N, CA, C and O of each residue as an XYZ file, in Angstrom:
900
protein
N      71.551     41.673    -44.822
C      71.074     42.193    -45.684
C      69.302     42.563    -45.460
O      68.594     42.143    -44.544
N      68.908     43.431    -46.555
C      67.038     42.757    -46.289
C      66.828     42.744    -47.610
O      67.519     43.303    -48.461
N      65.615     41.931    -47.814
C      65.677     40.908    -48.690
C      63.969     41.312    -49.231
O      63.115     41.497    -48.364
N      63.570     41.429    -50.877
C      62.593     41.810    -51.430
C      62.158     40.451    -52.266
O      62.678     39.852    -53.207
N      61.326     40.309    -51.721
C      60.298     39.188    -52.393
C      59.654     39.693    -53.348
O      58.897     40.649    -53.179
N      60.016     38.684    -55.407
C      59.635     39.754    -55.879
C      58.592     38.738    -56.190
O      59.096     37.625    -56.043
N      57.112     38.643    -56.628
C      56.071     38.228    -57.102
C      55.781     38.457    -58.404
O      56.084     39.499    -58.985
N      55.178     37.491    -58.925
C      54.569     37.221    -60.537
C      53.527     37.214    -60.054
O      53.509     36.484    -59.063
N      51.887     38.045    -60.432
C      50.560     37.483    -60.445
C      50.355     36.583    -60.496
O      51.193     35.843    -61.011
N      48.728     35.859    -59.849
C      48.315     34.782    -60.486
C      48.149     35.055    -61.943
O      48.167     35.850    -62.883
N      47.903     33.352    -61.296
C      46.635     32.705    -63.470
C      46.249     34.125    -63.793
O      46.100     34.899    -62.847
N      46.098     34.487    -64.840
C      44.758     36.162    -65.604
C      44.536     34.869    -65.966
O      44.761     33.674    -65.777
N      43.595     36.305    -67.009
C      42.340     35.353    -67.774
C      43.043     35.523    -69.183
O      42.296     35.714    -70.143
N      44.228     35.479    -69.369
C      44.645     34.730    -70.612
C      43.693     34.109    -71.677
O      43.030     33.076    -71.591
N      43.826     35.317    -73.073
C      42.817     34.227    -74.125
C      41.682     35.361    -74.207
O      41.368     35.497    -75.390
N      41.123     36.024    -73.564
C      39.649     36.141    -72.982
C      40.299     38.255    -73.560
O      41.262     38.979    -73.812
N      38.592     38.162    -73.412
C      38.771     40.329    -73.746
C      39.598     40.630    -72.750
O      40.805     40.795    -72.933
N      39.242     40.692    -72.041
C      39.774     41.385    -70.374
C      40.723     39.925    -69.780
O      40.332     38.921    -69.186
N      42.404     40.431    -70.342
C      43.208     39.648    -69.567
C      42.953     40.156    -68.132
O      42.121     39.613    -67.406
N      43.521     40.968    -67.837
C      43.264     41.736    -66.413
C      42.940     41.295    -65.295
O      43.276     42.161    -64.487
N      42.336     40.185    -64.609
C      42.155     39.946    -63.971
C      42.287     38.839    -63.300
O      42.236     38.004    -64.203
N      42.445     38.171    -62.161
C      42.360     36.904    -61.500
C      41.558     35.476    -62.106
O      40.358     35.346    -61.864
N      42.109     34.690    -62.701
C      41.620     33.398    -62.366
C      41.270     32.994    -60.954
O      41.791     33.377    -59.906
N      39.899     31.812    -61.213
C      39.941     31.743    -59.796
C      41.697     30.705    -59.439
O      42.612     30.954    -58.655
N      41.584     30.042    -60.015
C      43.330     29.267    -60.013
C      44.833     30.321    -59.289
O      45.721     30.205    -58.444
N      44.376     31.219    -60.202
C      45.234     32.821    -59.922
C      45.047     32.942    -58.430
O      45.821     32.473    -57.596
N      43.687     33.776    -58.116
C      43.441     33.483    -56.614
C      44.248     32.817    -55.594
O      44.982     33.155    -54.665
N      43.732     31.503    -56.250
C      44.360     29.626    -55.361
C      45.213     30.054    -55.173
O      45.351     30.635    -54.096
N      46.454     30.001    -56.280
C      48.064     30.270    -56.372
C      48.229     30.734    -55.204
O      48.452     30.072    -54.190
N      48.118     31.987    -55.302
C      48.099     33.830    -53.887
C      48.262     33.201    -52.991
O      49.265     32.794    -52.404
N      46.797     33.060    -52.802
C      46.339     31.500    -51.285
C      47.385     30.779    -50.997
O      47.853     30.797    -49.859
N      47.863     30.101    -51.893
C      48.480     28.892    -51.068
C      50.247     30.008    -50.733
O      50.864     29.710    -49.710
N      50.862     31.203    -51.680
C      51.540     31.151    -51.525
C      51.849     32.134    -50.533
O      52.961     32.541    -50.868
N      51.432     32.854    -49.320
C      50.380     33.722    -48.536
C      50.793     32.450    -47.873
O      51.437     32.973    -46.964
N      50.884     31.387    -47.689
C      50.395     30.268    -46.967
C      51.457     29.804    -46.301
O      51.739     29.705    -45.107
N      52.207     29.433    -47.710
C      53.599     29.245    -47.210
C      54.572     29.778    -46.802
O      55.453     29.187    -46.179
N      54.581     31.382    -47.177
C      55.446     32.501    -46.505
C      54.958     32.648    -45.360
O      55.808     32.768    -44.477
N      53.822     32.688    -45.013
C      53.962     32.808    -42.986
C      54.394     31.355    -42.454
O      55.038     31.611    -41.437
N      54.380     30.513    -42.554
C      54.942     28.887    -41.968
C      56.395     28.784    -42.379
O      57.238     28.001    -41.943
N      56.513     29.612    -43.192
C      58.094     30.130    -43.190
C      58.933     30.862    -42.118
O      60.153     30.872    -41.954
N      57.939     31.473    -41.431
C      57.700     33.024    -40.859
C      57.735     34.073    -41.242
O      57.613     35.160    -40.677
N      57.991     33.654    -42.728
C      58.018     35.462    -43.576
C      57.090     36.674    -43.152
O      55.879     36.539    -42.981
N      57.713     37.770    -43.011
C      56.735     39.016    -42.515
C      56.868     40.680    -43.455
O      57.554     41.699    -43.370
N      56.189     40.360    -43.986
C      57.666     41.448    -44.837
C      56.593     42.497    -43.876
O      55.413     42.266    -43.610
N      57.544     43.891    -43.399
C      57.249     44.978    -43.212
C      56.465     46.672    -44.369
O      56.228     47.875    -44.263
N      56.394     45.577    -45.299
C      55.588     46.055    -47.051
C      55.061     45.974    -47.858
O      55.223     44.780    -48.111
N      54.719     46.185    -48.276
C      54.250     45.273    -49.351
C      53.616     46.412    -50.633
O      52.913     47.410    -50.475
N      54.027     45.971    -51.576
C      53.652     46.888    -53.033
C      53.279     46.221    -53.792
O      53.583     45.039    -53.631
N      52.270     46.645    -55.257
C      51.952     46.513    -55.979
C      51.958     46.967    -56.914
O      52.333     48.070    -56.518
N      51.820     47.127    -58.280
C      51.217     47.022    -59.243
C      49.885     47.916    -59.494
O      48.959     48.204    -58.736
N      50.116     48.208    -60.703
C      48.301     49.279    -60.598
C      47.149     48.490    -60.861
O      46.072     48.745    -60.323
N      47.335     47.388    -61.788
C      47.077     46.845    -62.956
C      45.993     45.503    -61.565
O      46.587     45.038    -60.591
N      45.533     45.402    -61.651
C      43.552     44.542    -60.936
C      45.061     43.321    -60.903
O      46.006     43.553    -60.150
N      45.043     42.111    -61.805
C      46.025     40.839    -61.525
C      46.322     40.823    -60.451
O      45.846     40.217    -59.491
N      47.864     42.095    -60.626
C      49.038     42.732    -59.178
C      48.323     42.780    -58.308
O      48.510     41.887    -57.482
N      47.246     43.707    -58.017
C      46.586     44.432    -56.651
C      45.735     43.236    -56.165
O      45.243     43.103    -55.045
N      45.666     42.512    -57.065
C      44.604     41.125    -56.285
C      45.627     40.756    -55.380
O      45.864     40.932    -54.184
N      46.472     39.846    -56.914
C      47.490     38.909    -55.788
C      48.069     39.595    -54.829
O      47.473     39.223    -53.818
N      48.828     40.336    -54.530
C      48.812     41.175    -53.786
C      48.199     40.999    -52.612
O      48.851     40.517    -51.686
N      46.438     41.459    -52.373
C      45.731     41.132    -51.242
C      45.134     39.698    -51.299
O      44.017     39.411    -50.867
N      45.994     38.837    -51.875
C      45.790     37.664    -51.247
C      46.888     37.136    -50.440
O      46.857     36.422    -49.438
N      47.479     37.441    -50.835
C      49.026     36.545    -50.037
C      49.195     37.556    -48.929
O      49.999     37.232    -48.054
N      48.628     38.643    -48.810
C      48.264     38.895    -47.115
C      47.942     38.427    -46.596
O      48.351     37.723    -45.673
N      46.027     38.913    -47.492
C      45.425     37.808    -46.577
C      45.210     36.596    -46.037
O      44.284     36.597    -45.226
N      45.870     35.310    -46.245
C      46.666     34.843    -46.440
C      47.362     34.062    -45.264
O      47.262     33.003    -44.643
N      48.378     35.585    -45.343
C      49.421     35.499    -43.752
C      48.658     35.968    -43.018
O      48.853     35.284    -42.013
N      47.792     36.763    -42.736
C      46.966     36.873    -42.011
C      47.950     38.542    -42.048
O      48.815     38.570    -41.173
N      47.909     39.236    -42.527
C      47.911     40.363    -42.406
C      47.796     41.865    -43.185
O      48.655     42.730    -43.360
N      46.461     41.810    -43.552
C      46.055     42.391    -44.454
C      45.467     43.380    -43.268
O      44.442     43.525    -43.934
N      45.343     43.768    -42.708
C      45.235     44.910    -41.139
C      46.289     45.501    -41.288
O      46.197     46.631    -41.768
N      47.659     44.983    -40.944
C      48.637     45.388    -40.707
C      49.652     45.628    -40.996
O      50.607     45.772    -40.233
N      49.641     45.755    -42.672
C      50.384     45.629    -43.899
C      49.889     46.370    -44.974
O      49.692     45.612    -45.923
N      49.523     47.854    -45.303
C      48.545     47.770    -46.121
C      49.387     47.947    -47.748
O      50.547     48.018    -48.154
N      48.507     47.956    -48.113
C      49.134     47.545    -49.435
C      49.570     48.969    -50.139
O      49.419     50.031    -49.535
N      49.925     48.926    -50.992
C      50.863     50.312    -51.368
C      50.455     49.363    -53.188
O      50.209     48.237    -53.620
N      50.692     51.355    -53.861
C      50.815     50.735    -55.248
C      51.623     51.326    -56.032
O      51.454     52.541    -55.936
N      52.785     50.939    -57.096
C      53.096     51.627    -57.668
C      53.118     51.461    -59.016
O      53.046     50.277    -59.343
N      53.214     52.472    -60.179
C      52.653     52.394    -61.274
C      54.495     51.946    -62.206
O      54.352     51.125    -63.112
N      55.153     52.162    -62.107
C      56.254     51.565    -61.876
C      56.395     49.794    -62.320
O      56.963     49.155    -63.205
N      55.633     49.528    -61.289
C      55.623     47.427    -61.364
C      55.055     47.154    -62.435
O      55.295     46.185    -63.155
N      54.216     48.047    -62.614
C      53.410     48.039    -63.770
C      53.863     46.961    -65.172
O      55.054     46.648    -65.155
N      52.985     46.347    -66.423
C      53.909     45.429    -67.013
C      53.833     46.489    -68.086
O      53.367     47.617    -67.922
N      54.319     46.023    -69.152
C      54.620     46.387    -70.130
C      53.628     46.943    -71.220
O      53.114     47.671    -70.371
N      52.955     47.221    -72.281
C      52.281     47.477    -72.636
C      52.144     46.426    -74.245
O      52.115     46.925    -75.369
N      52.090     45.213    -74.004
C      51.845     44.251    -74.863
C      50.937     44.272    -76.517
O      51.141     44.277    -77.731
N      50.016     44.279    -75.649
C      48.510     45.038    -76.955
C      49.491     45.883    -78.331
O      49.645     45.610    -79.521
N      49.983     46.951    -77.474
C      50.169     47.747    -78.870
C      51.825     47.184    -78.957
O      51.957     47.323    -80.173
N      52.558     46.890    -78.701
C      53.574     46.153    -78.974
C      53.460     45.021    -80.295
O      53.985     45.067    -81.408
N      52.488     43.928    -79.635
C      52.444     43.297    -80.830
C      51.276     44.091    -82.277
O      50.604     43.546    -83.152
N      51.448     45.199    -82.011
C      50.044     45.707    -83.047
C      50.613     47.027    -83.917
O      50.032     47.646    -84.809
N      52.059     47.261    -83.303
C      53.008     47.884    -83.921
C      53.853     47.124    -84.336
O      54.618     47.532    -85.210
N      53.940     46.140    -83.964
C      54.899     44.705    -85.033
C      54.124     44.516    -85.833
O      54.588     44.977    -86.876
N      52.672     43.880    -86.096
C      52.310     42.796    -86.893
C      51.535     43.864    -87.808
O      50.797     43.400    -88.678
N      51.647     45.325    -87.678
C      51.079     46.320    -88.456
C      49.143     46.464    -88.376
O      48.275     46.888    -89.140
N      49.169     45.879    -87.080
C      47.596     46.155    -86.663
C      46.991     45.095    -86.257
O      45.850     45.243    -85.818
N      47.751     43.372    -86.301
C      46.128     42.100    -86.662
C      46.396     42.208    -84.947
O      47.203     42.722    -84.172
N      45.089     41.319    -84.909
C      44.365     41.090    -83.796
C      44.798     40.707    -82.936
O      44.506     39.525    -82.753
N      45.122     40.929    -82.562
C      45.895     39.969    -80.841
C      44.874     39.201    -81.282
O      44.509     38.772    -82.377
N      44.460     39.123    -80.043
C      43.297     37.734    -79.650
C      42.900     37.147    -80.425
O      43.401     36.025    -80.484
N      42.094     37.382    -81.205
C      42.692     36.416    -82.612
C      43.586     35.271    -82.975
O      43.295     34.114    -83.282
N      44.728     35.861    -82.868
C      45.880     35.032    -83.513
C      46.308     34.092    -81.913
O      46.671     32.938    -81.688
N      46.122     34.907    -81.335
C      45.832     33.639    -79.864
C      45.215     32.575    -80.484
O      45.782     31.728    -81.174
N      43.873     32.643    -80.186
C      42.955     31.668    -80.542
C      43.067     31.343    -81.561
O      41.910     31.158    -81.939
N      43.863     31.073    -82.524
C      43.496     30.773    -84.065
C      45.140     29.525    -84.014
O      45.391     28.538    -84.706
N      45.706     29.998    -83.206
C      47.956     29.651    -83.740
C      48.141     30.258    -82.195
O      48.223     31.441    -81.864
N      48.179     29.085    -81.375
C      48.302     29.879    -79.612
C      50.027     29.418    -80.233
O      50.563     30.522    -80.329
N      51.038     28.390    -80.655
C      52.457     29.007    -80.781
C      52.817     30.330    -81.296
O      53.382     31.312    -80.814
N      52.058     29.893    -82.981
C      52.493     31.466    -84.117
C      52.474     32.468    -83.705
O      53.411     33.236    -83.923
N      51.160     32.913    -82.788
C      50.990     33.729    -82.025
C      53.049     34.414    -80.240
O      53.613     35.338    -79.654
N      53.018     33.469    -80.392
C      53.639     32.912    -79.441
C      55.147     33.983    -80.249
O      55.505     35.137    -80.010
N      55.672     32.977    -81.192
C      56.716     33.085    -81.993
C      56.076     34.853    -81.778
O      56.294     35.623    -80.843
N      55.276     35.058    -82.983
C      55.146     36.992    -83.097
C      55.290     37.455    -81.731
O      56.287     38.175    -81.787
N      54.890     37.456    -80.596
C      55.331     38.011    -79.526
C      56.262     38.269    -79.505
O      56.511     39.474    -79.501
N      57.324     37.328    -79.481
C      58.644     37.234    -79.203
C      59.666     38.178    -80.229
O      60.508     39.001    -79.873
N      59.235     37.703    -81.824
C      59.518     39.152    -81.942
C      59.610     40.501    -82.499
O      60.379     41.079    -83.267
N      58.473     40.822    -81.791
C      58.314     41.823    -81.549
C      58.552     42.816    -80.091
O      58.586     44.042    -79.981
N      58.701     41.684    -79.017
C      59.617     42.026    -77.830
C      60.480     42.118    -77.893
O      60.741     43.046    -77.127
N      62.100     41.502    -78.702
C      62.368     41.732    -79.557
C      63.309     43.685    -80.500
O      64.126     44.595    -80.355
N      62.342     43.122    -81.300
C      62.006     44.221    -82.964
C      61.853     45.971    -81.237
O      62.306     47.112    -81.326
N      61.190     45.432    -80.209
C      61.012     46.968    -79.089
C      62.522     46.746    -78.294
O      63.007     47.876    -78.236
N      63.425     45.815    -77.687
C      64.534     45.761    -76.866
C      65.538     46.880    -78.127
O      66.225     47.787    -77.657
N      65.495     46.688    -79.438
C      66.186     46.840    -80.335
C      65.670     48.462    -81.385
O      65.755     48.917    -82.525
N      65.076     48.839    -79.874
C      64.361     50.384    -80.291
C      63.828     50.556    -82.433
O      63.976     51.484    -83.228
N      63.110     48.879    -82.604
C      63.069     49.178    -84.225
C      61.472     49.135    -84.457
O      60.917     48.831    -85.513
N      60.806     49.533    -83.152
C      59.779     49.554    -83.236
C      59.037     51.088    -82.977
O      58.801     51.675    -81.921
N      58.733     51.538    -84.635
C      58.240     53.191    -83.470
C      56.795     53.527    -83.556
O      56.201     53.255    -84.600
N      55.963     54.276    -82.243
C      55.499     55.040    -81.794
C      55.331     53.420    -80.609
O      54.566     52.503    -80.907
N      55.909     53.409    -79.765
C      55.546     52.645    -78.821
C      55.156     53.606    -77.702
O      55.626     54.744    -77.733
N      54.281     53.220    -76.650
C      54.281     53.957    -75.068
C      55.165     54.220    -74.503
O      55.153     55.290    -73.894
N      56.386     53.326    -74.446
C      57.229     53.700    -74.172
C      58.712     53.074    -73.900
O      58.797     51.938    -73.434
N      60.035     53.940    -74.240
C      61.654     52.346    -74.534
C      61.363     51.247    -73.820
O      60.571     51.383    -72.887
N      61.867     50.082    -74.065
C      62.533     50.116    -73.702
C      63.978     49.497    -72.262
O      64.416     48.503    -71.684
N      64.132     51.029    -72.389
C      65.391     52.167    -72.151
C      64.525     52.200    -70.635
O      64.699     51.897    -69.455
N      63.554     52.743    -71.474
C      62.401     53.366    -69.916
C      61.693     52.616    -69.322
O      61.377     52.920    -68.171
N      61.232     51.448    -69.882
C      60.292     50.527    -68.967
C      61.652     49.998    -67.883
O      61.461     49.953    -66.667
N      62.926     49.643    -68.455
C      63.647     49.055    -67.324
C      64.447     49.984    -65.864
O      64.955     49.589    -64.814
N      64.212     51.448    -66.508
C      64.416     52.066    -65.434
C      63.506     52.265    -64.506
O      63.659     52.490    -63.306
N      62.288     52.140    -65.307
C      61.111     52.860    -64.092
C      60.401     51.422    -63.557
O      59.575     51.515    -62.650
N      60.723     50.083    -64.120
C      60.878     49.008    -62.805
C      61.949     49.193    -62.401
O      61.594     49.628    -61.306
N      63.317     49.242    -62.350
C      64.008     50.041    -61.595
C      63.702     50.641    -60.512
O      63.677     49.986    -59.470
N      63.336     52.299    -60.507
C      63.062     52.750    -59.189
C      62.149     52.153    -58.626
O      62.057     52.479    -57.443
N      61.336     51.322    -58.995
C      60.230     51.196    -58.166
C      60.174     50.773    -57.301
O      59.361     51.002    -56.406
N      61.480     49.638    -57.335
C      61.947     48.651    -56.917
C      63.275     49.157    -55.993
O      63.643     48.585    -54.967
N      63.746     50.040    -56.428
C      64.507     50.861    -55.261
C      63.721     51.454    -54.002
O      63.776     51.251    -52.789
N      62.849     52.408    -54.968
C      62.032     52.705    -54.107
C      61.831     52.514    -52.768
O      62.193     53.018    -51.704
N      60.904     51.325    -53.295
C      60.069     49.765    -52.604
C      61.078     49.714    -51.098
O      60.760     49.845    -49.916
N      62.827     49.383    -51.982
C      63.632     48.775    -50.625
C      64.202     49.817    -50.207
O      65.270     49.580    -49.642
N      63.827     51.191    -50.278
C      64.557     51.915    -49.370
C      64.406     52.201    -48.149
O      63.254     52.490    -47.827
N      65.409     52.223    -47.124
C      65.519     51.972    -45.425
C      65.096     51.124    -44.864
O      65.097     51.037    -43.636
N      64.528     50.105    -45.834
C      64.931     48.521    -44.962
C      66.193     48.693    -43.966
O      67.302     49.203    -44.120
N      65.520     48.015    -42.817
C      66.474     47.607    -41.861
C      67.610     46.347    -42.740
O      67.616     46.109    -43.948
N      68.445     45.741    -41.713
C      69.162     44.204    -42.199
C      68.480     43.606    -41.963
O      68.858     42.607    -42.576
N      67.248     43.220    -41.283
C      66.599     41.385    -41.499
C      65.310     42.452    -41.359
O      64.818     42.491    -40.231
N      64.603     43.472    -42.552
C      63.392     43.369    -43.348
C      63.084     42.505    -44.165
O      63.657     41.416    -44.114
N      62.246     42.724    -44.988
C      61.523     42.253    -45.705
C      60.764     42.754    -46.728
O      59.939     43.414    -46.096
N      60.420     42.917    -48.186
C      59.358     43.685    -48.602
C      58.674     42.508    -49.799
O      59.317     41.803    -50.576
N      57.483     42.571    -49.664
C      56.934     41.895    -50.713
C      56.800     42.818    -51.783
O      56.394     43.910    -51.386
N      57.019     42.744    -53.090
C      56.476     43.417    -53.942
C      55.687     42.163    -55.107
O      56.003     40.974    -55.109
N      54.731     42.728    -55.943
C      53.863     41.926    -56.501
C      54.115     42.390    -58.531
O      53.369     43.195    -59.088
N      54.535     42.129    -58.796
C      54.636     42.306    -60.266
C      54.426     41.396    -62.041
O      53.770     40.398    -62.340
N      54.906     41.889    -62.496
C      54.407     40.867    -64.180
C      55.772     40.467    -64.530
O      56.859     40.982    -64.270
N      55.438     39.411    -65.190
C      56.572     38.557    -65.879
C      57.723     39.270    -67.074
O      58.710     38.794    -67.634
N      57.182     40.375    -67.125
C      57.973     41.099    -67.982
C      58.865     42.658    -67.439
O      59.758     43.433    -67.782
N      58.075     42.453    -66.598
C      58.829     43.991    -65.379
C      59.714     42.794    -64.722
O      60.780     43.326    -64.412
N      59.755     41.280    -64.335
C      60.583     41.118    -63.212
C      61.572     40.320    -64.218
O      62.743     40.147    -63.882
N      61.159     39.910    -65.266
C      62.208     39.387    -66.761
C      63.649     40.365    -66.897
O      64.850     40.100    -66.948
N      62.616     41.982    -66.934
C      63.605     43.107    -67.451
C      64.885     43.288    -66.528
O      66.089     43.370    -66.771
N      63.832     43.329    -64.920
C      64.933     43.699    -63.306
C      65.986     42.443    -63.250
O      67.098     42.928    -63.044
N      66.053     41.265    -63.336
C      66.803     40.478    -62.957
C      67.604     40.644    -64.515
O      68.769     41.001    -64.338
N      67.219     40.452    -66.116
C      67.991     41.526    -66.567
C      68.855     42.499    -66.404
O      69.997     42.422    -66.857
N      68.587     43.121    -66.001
C      69.552     44.204    -65.590
C      70.213     43.688    -64.720
O      71.336     43.367    -65.108
N      69.868     43.342    -63.107
C      70.669     43.329    -62.068
C      71.586     42.239    -62.571
O      72.553     42.809    -63.077
N      71.686     41.265    -62.639
C      72.558     40.380    -63.795
C      73.821     40.814    -65.085
O      74.701     40.126    -65.601
N      73.518     41.900    -65.235
C      74.010     42.754    -66.739
C      73.602     41.745    -67.968
O      74.305     41.792    -68.977
N      72.577     40.904    -67.927
C      72.669     40.756    -69.117
C      72.204     41.116    -70.085
O      71.780     42.249    -69.858
N      71.931     40.739    -71.464
C      71.439     41.160    -72.456
C      69.767     41.281    -72.657
O      68.936     40.836    -71.865
N      69.479     42.014    -73.948
C      67.766     42.232    -73.776
C      67.606     40.845    -74.075
O      66.817     40.448    -73.218
N      67.963     39.737    -74.929
C      67.340     38.667    -75.075
C      67.655     37.999    -73.934
O      67.504     36.777    -73.910
N      68.048     38.556    -73.028
C      67.571     36.935    -71.664
C      66.612     37.708    -70.405
O      66.222     37.182    -69.363
N      66.461     38.624    -70.710
C      64.614     39.649    -70.530
C      63.671     38.833    -70.165
O      63.038     38.346    -69.228
N      63.946     38.915    -72.039
C      62.562     38.213    -73.131
C      62.389     36.476    -72.724
O      61.261     36.006    -72.576
N      63.860     35.460    -72.542
C      63.156     34.351    -72.409
C      63.575     34.341    -70.831
O      64.082     33.273    -70.486
N      63.487     35.089    -70.057
C      63.196     34.864    -68.831
C      61.533     35.345    -68.042
O      60.849     34.963    -67.093
N      61.476     36.227    -68.949
C      59.524     37.067    -68.849
C      58.907     35.343    -69.504
O      58.858     34.393    -68.723
N      58.657     35.251    -70.387
C      58.510     33.880    -71.450
C      58.079     33.196    -70.293
O      56.945     32.803    -70.017
N      59.712     33.050    -69.296
C      59.537     31.910    -68.687
C      58.909     31.290    -67.429
O      58.788     30.135    -67.021
N      58.344     33.236    -66.693
C      57.647     32.970    -65.620
C      56.251     32.305    -65.260
O      55.142     32.335    -65.794
N      56.808     31.650    -64.049
C      54.967     31.570    -64.181
C      54.210     31.434    -63.073
O      54.508     30.695    -62.134
N      53.205     32.139    -63.139
C      52.304     32.130    -62.189
C      52.726     32.301    -60.256
O      53.463     31.571    -59.593
N      51.950     33.505    -59.813
C      52.836     33.415    -58.428
C      54.573     33.044    -58.408
O      54.513     32.135    -57.580
N      55.863     33.126    -58.715
C      56.757     32.319    -58.929
C      57.072     33.443    -58.376
O      56.589     34.571    -58.482
N      58.299     32.843    -57.515
C      58.782     33.664    -56.547
C      60.448     34.273    -56.713
O      61.248     33.339    -56.750
N      61.125     35.718    -56.823
C      61.945     35.370    -56.613
C      62.851     36.419    -55.569
O      62.505     37.532    -55.175
N      63.953     35.778    -55.304
C      64.704     36.758    -53.400
C      65.320     37.772    -54.588
O      65.483     37.811    -55.808
N      65.508     38.433    -53.578
C      66.986     39.475    -54.055
C      67.059     39.949    -53.074
O      66.012     40.300    -52.530
N      68.503     40.195    -52.331
C      69.227     41.114    -51.060
C      69.408     42.128    -51.700
O      70.134     42.214    -52.691
N      68.526     43.336    -51.018
C      68.617     44.467    -51.411
C      69.759     45.140    -50.230
O      69.657     44.805    -49.050
N      71.012     46.266    -50.760
C      71.914     47.119    -49.596
C      73.039     48.260    -50.260
O      73.815     48.095    -51.201
N      72.940     48.799    -49.878
C      74.005     50.210    -50.419
C      73.831     50.520    -51.227
O      74.684     51.238    -51.749
N      72.336     50.154    -52.096
C      72.118     50.937    -53.561
C      71.698     49.905    -54.450
O      70.707     49.904    -55.180
N      73.113     48.481    -54.207
C      72.730     47.563    -55.351
C      71.063     46.224    -54.576
O      70.265     46.204    -53.639
N      71.325     45.640    -55.422
C      70.610     44.606    -55.963
C      70.823     43.556    -56.383
O      70.989     43.472    -57.599
N      70.917     42.171    -55.445
C      71.857     40.373    -56.080
C      70.258     39.797    -55.556
O      69.297     40.028    -54.823
N      70.963     38.683    -56.774
C      69.398     37.655    -57.335
C      69.989     36.710    -56.158
O      71.210     36.553    -56.131
N      68.997     35.931    -54.964
C      69.085     34.522    -55.159
C      68.840     33.484    -54.615
O      69.101     32.558    -53.847
N      67.731     34.421    -55.893
C      66.724     33.096    -56.176
C      65.882     33.128    -57.371
O      65.330     34.226    -57.438
N      65.510     32.226    -58.508
C      64.366     33.580    -59.418
C      63.779     32.030    -59.542
O      64.425     30.985    -59.460
N      62.311     32.209    -59.771
C      61.125     32.146    -60.586
C      60.583     30.523    -59.432
O      60.289     29.408    -59.864
N      60.617     30.943    -58.056
C      60.373     29.617    -57.302
C      58.950     29.407    -56.879
O      58.130     30.271    -56.566
N      58.775     27.848    -56.933
C      56.939     27.987    -56.716
C      56.894     26.470    -55.614
O      56.242     25.469    -55.912
N      57.645     26.588    -54.469
C      58.036     25.075    -53.857
C      56.387     25.592    -53.135
O      55.858     24.529    -52.810
N      55.403     26.793    -52.770
C      54.499     26.370    -52.910
C      53.560     25.685    -53.443
O      52.829     25.151    -52.609
N      53.235     25.449    -54.781
C      52.875     24.514    -55.829
C      53.526     23.336    -56.333
O      53.235     22.745    -57.373
N      54.690     22.960    -55.274
C      55.125     21.719    -55.189
C      54.735     20.574    -55.322
O      55.264     19.545    -55.744
N      53.273     20.948    -54.732
C      53.641     19.096    -54.379
C      52.642     18.666    -54.853
O      51.840     19.424    -55.399
N      52.442     17.362    -54.765
C      51.908     16.513    -56.059
C      50.999     16.654    -56.342
O      50.622     16.241    -57.438
N      49.774     17.640    -55.072
C      48.414     17.401    -55.360
C      48.160     19.129    -56.157
O      47.133     19.713    -56.501
N      49.704     19.537    -56.220
C      49.509     21.227    -56.357
C      49.811     20.975    -57.996
O      49.885     21.976    -58.708
N      49.889     20.375    -58.267
C      51.222     20.674    -59.541
C      50.230     21.100    -61.037
O      50.781     21.544    -62.044
N      49.112     20.932    -60.973
C      47.531     20.774    -61.523
C      47.849     22.234    -61.938
O      48.015     22.419    -63.143
N      47.949     23.221    -61.161
C      48.016     24.752    -60.372
C      49.516     25.388    -61.581
O      49.635     26.512    -62.068
N      50.243     24.438    -61.710
C      51.489     25.571    -62.911
C      50.698     25.549    -63.579
O      49.808     24.832    -64.035
N      51.478     27.283    -63.649
C      50.412     28.006    -64.825
C      51.695     28.816    -65.283
O      52.773     28.747    -64.692
N      51.412     29.731    -66.607
C      52.169     30.458    -67.469
C      51.721     32.365    -67.390
O      52.323     33.438    -67.334
N      50.009     31.759    -67.439
C      49.873     33.068    -68.316
C      48.375     34.050    -67.152
O      47.954     35.155    -67.493
C-alpha cells in the first residue's frame, strides 16, 4: 500500500507577536528530519504543505535536506492549515488577550485553551470561523486528495499542524473529540505519523515519531510549540 508521511511543522515563534514563522531550531529540526528520511531511502513522489508559512518552510527545509527541492515540487493545500486558535480562544474567553495570558500564566493559558477546544468540539461556541465537523472534513479531504492515485509503493510527504493532524488521526481511529484534543496538545515539532493509504481508506501505522531527534546530542531540540 502507498504511504502517507504526515509531519507537524518545526518549532514556531510561540509567545511572540507573529507565531507563524519558524525559529532557527524549527528549521534545524526540519533539516534533520530530511536527512533522516533520505538515509532511510525515503523518496516521496509528491509533497504538499498547508498555506501557513511555518508549514511551507518546514516542507521546503525537509525537501532541501533530502536533495529533492528541484525534483519534487512543493504544492499547497489550505485543507492542511491549522484551525484558528486565536479566534477560538477569544470567543471562549469573551475577548481576552491570548498573548498576554500566555506570557502571564503559561499553565493556566493551556487549561483555558483546552476548555475552548472542548467547547468548540461540542458546538458550544458561537461565531467560530469553522465548525469542528467542517475542520475534520477539510483536513481529511486534503489528505485524501494528496494520496489519490498513488501506486502501491509510492510515498507522499504532507506537512501540517498539530491540531489538524490530531483531528485526522482521531477520525481514522474512530476516536472522540477529546482524543483529537489530547493528540493535538501532545504532538511534537516535526513529529511524523505514518499512514497506509489504499482503496479509499487510511490506516495508522505510527504516531508522533521523532527518531531524527532521539540522539542524545539532539534531545534538547525536542519541542512542542
